[in-house]
C-alpha positions in Angstrom: 0.0 0.0 0.0 1.3 3.4 -0.9 2.4 5.8 1.8 -0.2 8.4 0.7 -3.1 5.9 0.9 -1.9 4.7 4.3 -1.6 8.2 5.6 -5.1 9.1 4.5 -6.6 6.0 6.1 -4.9 7.0 9.4 -6.1 10.6 9.0 -9.7 9.6 8.4 -9.6 7.2 11.4 -8.2 9.9 13.8 -10.6 12.5 12.4 -13.6 10.2 12.9 -12.4 9.4 16.4 -12.3 13.1 17.5 -15.5 14.2 15.6 -17.5 11.3 17.0 -16.1 11.9 20.5 -17.2 15.5 20.3 -20.6 14.7 18.8 -21.2 12.1 21.4 -20.7 14.7 24.2 -23.7 16.5 22.7 -26.1 13.5 22.6 -29.1 13.4 23.0 -29.3 17.2 23.4 -26.3 19.7 23.7 -27.1 21.4 27.0 -28.3 18.2 28.7 -25.2 16.2 27.5 -22.7 18.9 28.4 -24.2 19.5 31.8 -24.1 15.8 32.5 -20.5 15.6 31.3 -19.6 18.5 33.7 -21.2 17.0 36.7 -20.1 13.4 36.2 -16.7 13.9 34.7 -15.4 17.4 35.6 -16.7 18.0 39.1 -15.0 14.8 40.4 -11.7 16.1 39.0 -12.0 19.3 41.0 -13.5 21.7 38.5 -15.6 24.4 40.0 -19.2 25.0 39.0 -18.1 28.4 37.5 -15.2 27.1 35.4 -16.6 23.7 34.3 -19.2 25.2 31.8 -16.4 27.1 30.0 -13.9 24.2 30.0 -16.4 21.6 28.8 -17.4 23.8 25.7 -13.8 24.7 24.9 -12.7 21.1 25.2 -15.4 19.8 22.9 -14.7 22.6 20.5 -11.0 21.6 20.4 -12.0 18.0 19.7 -14.2 19.1 16.7 -11.4 21.4 15.5 -8.7 18.7 15.7 -11.0 16.3 13.9 -11.3 18.7 11.0 -7.7 20.0 11.0 -6.3 16.5 10.7 -7.9 16.3 7.2 -6.4 19.6 5.9 -2.8 20.3 4.9 -2.1 23.3 7.0 0.7 22.9 9.6 -0.3 19.2 9.8 3.1 17.9 11.0 4.2 21.1 12.8 1.0 21.9 14.9 -2.1 19.6 14.3 -0.5 16.2 14.9 1.7 17.2 17.9 -1.4 19.0 19.5 -3.5 15.9 19.0 -0.9 13.7 20.5 -0.5 16.1 23.4 -4.3 16.0 24.1 -4.4 12.2 23.9 -1.4 12.0 26.4 -3.2 14.3 28.8 -6.3 12.0 28.5 -4.2 8.9 29.1 -2.6 10.4 32.3 -6.0 11.6 33.6 -7.6 8.2 33.0 -4.7 6.4 34.5 -4.9 8.5 37.6 -8.7 7.9 37.8 -8.2 4.1 37.4 -5.5 4.0 40.0 -7.6 5.7 42.7 -11.1 4.8 41.7 -10.8 1.5 39.8 -11.9 0.6 36.3 -15.6 1.2 36.8 -18.2 3.6 35.3 -18.2 5.5 32.1 -15.1 7.6 31.4 -17.2 10.0 29.3 -14.9 10.0 26.2 -18.0 9.3 24.1 -20.5 10.8 26.5 -23.6 8.6 27.1 -23.7 7.5 23.5 -21.0 4.9 23.8 -20.2 4.0 27.4 -16.5 3.1 27.9 -14.5 2.2 31.0 -11.3 4.1 31.8 -9.1 1.2 30.8 -10.8 0.8 27.4 -10.4 4.5 26.8 -6.7 4.3 27.8 -6.1 1.5 25.2 -8.0 3.4 22.6 -5.9 6.5 23.2 -2.6 4.7 23.2 -3.5 3.1 19.8 -4.5 6.6 18.5 -1.1 8.0 19.6 0.7 5.1 17.9 -1.2 5.8 14.7 -0.3 9.5 14.9 3.4 8.8 15.4 3.2 6.5 12.3 1.5 9.3 10.4 4.3 11.7 11.3 6.8 9.4 9.6 4.6 8.9 6.5 3.9 12.5 5.8 6.2 14.8 3.9 7.3 18.1 5.3 4.6 20.8 5.6 4.5 22.9 2.4 2.4 26.0 2.0 0.5 26.4 5.2 -1.6 29.1 6.8 -1.9 29.3 10.5 -5.0 31.5 10.3 -6.9 28.6 8.7 -6.3 26.5 11.9 -7.1 29.5 14.1 -10.4 30.1 12.3 -11.4 26.5 12.5 -10.7 26.4 16.2 -12.5 29.7 16.9 -15.6 28.7 14.9 -15.7 25.3 16.6 -15.6 26.8 20.1 -18.1 29.5 19.3 -20.4 27.0 17.9 -20.4 25.0 21.1 -21.3 28.1 23.1 -24.2 28.8 20.7 -25.4 25.2 20.6 -25.4 24.9 24.4 -25.7 28.4 25.9 -24.8 28.5 29.6 -27.8 28.8 31.8 -28.2 30.2 35.3 -29.0 27.6 38.0 -32.6 28.1 38.9 -35.2 25.9 40.6 -38.5 25.7 38.8 -41.3 24.8 41.1 -44.7 23.3 40.4 -47.0 23.6 43.5 -50.2 22.5 41.7 -50.4 19.0 43.2 -49.0 19.2 46.7 -51.8 17.2 48.3 -50.2 17.2 51.8 -49.7 20.9 51.7 -53.1 22.0 50.3 -55.4 24.0 52.6 -59.0 23.7 51.5 -61.0 26.8 52.3 -64.7 26.5 53.2 -67.4 29.1 53.8 -68.5 29.2 57.5 -72.1 29.8 58.6 -71.7 32.1 61.7 -75.2 31.5 63.0 -75.3 30.3 66.6 -77.0 27.0 65.7 -74.1 26.2 63.4 -71.2 27.5 65.5 -72.0 25.6 68.7 -72.2 22.1 67.1 -69.0 22.9 65.2 -67.2 23.8 68.5 -68.5 20.6 70.2 -67.2 18.5 67.3 -63.8 20.3 67.5 -63.5 19.6 71.2 -64.5 16.0 70.7 -61.9 15.7 67.9 -59.2 17.2 70.2 -60.1 14.8 73.0 -59.8 11.8 70.6 -56.4 13.1 69.4 -55.2 13.4 73.0 -56.3 9.9 73.8 -54.6 8.5 70.7 -51.4 10.4 71.6 -51.4 9.0 75.1 -51.8 5.4 73.8 -49.0 6.1 71.3 -46.7 7.3 74.0 -47.2 4.2 76.0 -46.0 2.0 73.1 -42.4 2.2 72.0 -42.5 2.7 68.3 -39.9 0.9 66.3 -38.9 3.6 63.9 -35.9 5.9 63.2 -35.6 9.2 65.0 -36.6 12.2 62.8 -33.8 14.0 61.1 -33.6 17.2 59.1 -33.8 16.6 55.3 -32.5 18.9 52.6 -35.4 17.7 50.5 -37.8 19.8 52.6 -36.7 22.6 50.3 -38.7 20.9 47.6 -41.5 19.1 49.6 -42.4 20.4 53.1 -43.5 17.1 54.6 -40.9 14.8 53.0 -39.2 14.2 56.3 -42.4 13.0 58.1 -43.2 9.3 58.2 -42.4 7.1 55.3 -42.0 8.7 51.8 -40.8 7.7 48.4 -38.7 10.3 46.6 -38.0 9.7 42.9 -35.5 11.3 40.5 -36.8 11.1 37.0 -36.3 12.5 33.5 -39.7 13.1 31.8 -38.7 11.4 28.5 -37.0 8.4 30.2 -38.8 5.1 29.4 -37.3 3.4 32.5 -38.5 6.3 34.6 -42.0 6.1 33.2 -42.1 2.3 33.9 -40.9 2.8 37.4 -43.6 5.5 38.1 -46.2 3.1 36.7 -45.0 0.3 38.9 -45.1 2.5 42.0 -48.7 3.5 41.2 -49.7 -0.2 40.9 -48.1 -0.9 44.2 -50.0 2.0 45.8 -53.3 0.6 44.4 -52.7 -2.8 46.0 -51.6 -1.3 49.3 -53.3 1.8 50.6 -50.7 2.2 53.3 -47.9 2.5 50.7 -45.9 5.7 51.3 -46.7 8.8 49.3 -44.6 9.3 46.2 -42.9 12.6 45.2 -40.9 13.3 42.1 -38.0 15.6 41.3 -37.7 16.0 37.5 -34.7 17.2 35.6 -35.3 20.2 33.4 -35.0 18.2 30.1 -38.0 17.6 27.9 -40.4 19.1 30.5 -43.1 19.2 27.9 -43.4 15.4 28.2 -44.4 15.6 31.9 -48.2 15.4 31.1 -47.6 12.3 29.0 -45.3 10.9 31.7 -48.2 11.0 34.2 -50.6 9.4 31.7 -48.2 6.5 31.3 -47.7 6.3 35.1 -51.5 6.2 35.6 -51.6 9.0 38.1 -50.1 12.4 39.0 -47.6 12.8 41.8 -46.5 15.9 43.6 -43.4 17.0 41.6 -40.9 19.8 41.1 -38.6 20.6 38.2 -35.0 21.6 38.7 -32.1 22.5 36.3 -30.0 19.6 35.0 -26.8 20.4 36.9 -28.7 20.7 40.2 -30.5 17.5 39.4 -27.3 15.5 38.9 -25.7 17.1 41.9 -28.6 16.1 44.2 -28.9 12.6 42.7 -25.2 12.0 42.9 -22.7 12.2 40.0 -22.0 8.5 40.2 -25.7 7.6 40.0 -28.2 7.5 37.2 -32.0 7.7 36.5 -34.4 6.3 37.4 -33.6 7.1 41.1 -35.9 6.0 43.8 -35.3 6.7 47.5 -37.2 5.2 50.4 -37.1 7.8 53.3 -38.4 7.3 56.8 -38.6 10.3 59.1 -36.0 12.0 56.8 -33.6 9.0 57.0 -32.5 7.4 53.8 -33.4 3.7 54.1 -33.0 2.5 50.5 -31.7 4.1 47.3 -32.2 2.5 43.9 -30.7 4.1 40.7 -30.0 3.3 37.1 -30.9 0.2 35.1 -28.0 -2.1 36.1 -27.1 -3.8 39.4 -28.8 -1.2 41.7 -31.9 -0.8 39.6 -35.4 -0.4 41.2 -37.0 -3.5 42.6 -40.6 -3.2 43.5 -40.8 -6.5 45.3 -37.7 -5.7 47.4 -39.0 -2.2 48.3 -42.3 -3.7 49.3 -40.6 -6.1 51.8 -38.4 -3.3 53.1 -41.3 -1.0 53.7 -43.1 -3.6 55.8 -40.1 -4.2 58.1 -39.6 -2.5 61.4 -36.6 -0.2 61.7 -34.8 -2.7 64.1 -35.1 -5.4 61.3 -33.6 -3.0 58.7 -30.6 -2.1 60.8 -29.6 -5.7 61.2 
């Protein structure tokens, strides 16, 4: 095979690698994918919330630019190939550090959520790419007529395109209070005539006496439940830290989330004592929320928060659907994702029926 043919095959492979990698970090939608990349990949590396949005867009822009630059003959040997090798070496070192301290688990984020890849797989891929680029350096003749401004223009346009495709958004909490059953106060018109007021007062006194008797009985019995603790989720749902509650983390367009919500509704229908269910939605495809509840079979109290806050609250090493069983604000069980720790209705049902002393064992 001729040197020229071999060099073009290598160039196309490297270009495809970088362009696909950049595109994958924008899947399924630019802002959602980039925000997810920031929380799950950059935050654990120590990037601040203020710097990560800039770094992520610049990095993806550089990947796009290198993928294009490798196909054009402008400072190919002098700038493009060395810059590409340097970036891959940085990736290899970062992934090696991550593997050494955290193990070979999870998605490295090289291809976003489109093509999950472990850190070791990514290291092998990058080492092969570096080898191909070194080979390419030997195959190519010296750079002839080159224009540095061509490379600069490609880089600038690629980075600016990322900022336009995924504009940075201010972190805000969007609240929907339309279905807070436990917080609703139902107003009634009161008849102030004497014949109506006296029976009403008598009933109120009787009710208070009944409550007092019930409280006395309750105090005599040692309840096997965890002590109440403060919960950060009360910022979203006022009564979430009282008694048993189910708190879900869903994406409106997620099929697995819809199925989980439907299963929870079916469990509630079969057991009237089943805990109340609350949902925190990520701010992605919010227009699908009405359809989400149609599939679920019922409407739950919910709130919508921005994507970065959602991943931060859920945990950057966790995934949707997330389901938490809370008891007096204490986290008893936390399911997430669709793999080993995925939601199990049968297991949750058994856990809810157990006394706290049984759960602690």
